C-alpha angles and dihedrals in degrees: 000000000000113000113231113245098211120074132209116283125203093264090055092050094047090050092051093048093047094052091046091050098045098031089218134083095217095050091043091051091051091051090050093046095238134108121273093238090053091052092046090050092051093051093046091051089051092048091049091051093049095041101235147060120282097182134031107223118215136160093270095049136275134317122197118244120226089270091045091050090053094045094045091052092050092045091053091050092048093050091049091048091049091050091049091047091050092048092048091049092050090051091052092047089050091050092244096116139034135066134293124194111201131190126197142157123245095263091059092042089055098043128027105359100071091059092048092050093048094051094042092050090050093050098037107028092162093066113091111220127200122183128197129192103232140155120247092255093051092047093050091052092047092049092052093047093047095246090117130040099195134016138184106219141164101274111246096017115114090329098136111136092019135101106236125184119182113238109161146001135230134181140199123265131184115256114197139162110278092237091064092067124059118200116315098322116095124196099207091184088061091045092053091054089066123098118256132243113198143172111267116263089223089063100040115005093174095055093040093053092044091055093051093046090052090049090054091048091060094043094254114143101189131203104222106219099174142004123208133197095227134041091230089057088052090055091048089055091049088049089053091054097250092134143289129295141194109239137168113280090235092070090074088084086074090069093202114196116249092015122106122198105205115221095225120126113225127214111255088006101122132082142176122247118208133193108237138193136167121282089221113113121251104068108173121239088243090057092049090049092050094048091049092049093046092051091051096047095041094040110160111181120216094016115152131184107248 
């Protein structure tokens, strides 16, 4: 048997499904919005190409043959798959579906990002979000390699090859064991005699160097007693009385027992955080929607990249 060269097009499939559904050429033609002779001609042409009957015609209508039953079932499945594919594509193009991989440091995770994620999930529930706690250096590398779609980085730090728009600010505060501070009065000279616990430079060189530069700016020459890989581990060590630390102001929302976050601004202690993404073309609509929403919700007037 010679295999037909031409395949089914969508009009063929819709014709098959309509006749199968209505059991009648005239009613099927009306449902399709075409004439009955045109529908009959299409099916006959298809039957001739395939080499056999697809429908048994009788006074009451049309009944599919075994071959017609098979072909009608496949046509229905293909049409449904095509409709689902089209709907899914439209959702992606509208930014309502897809996946976003987001990186952020602890200060952003504790402050502005949760609100952005909550609003975005409510407005775009079809977009799957994953969030990773990462340093600025790690985020920048992951954004360039394509492992991340969006990052929240220190603006100006390692941001070459990335679009970076400033969205918020944070600043360093002194974290110390609660027993070191009595009431509301703070003897900063006594605080600065304490050893220092700090995030490891191998993990976050930008933050590590910023902490030490801020210490020098206030005349504090610290003895570093321990380095930790995570900011939360630093706070646990402060809680245990190992020493003091300089931490982002935003960590005060944790309200850790036996840890005081002193409300003193520190010279050179502030920095700008920007939302960043790759300069490579092909940003998804979901990414553009997220960036736009983040900039609106984290709006920080008069911010400049230093």
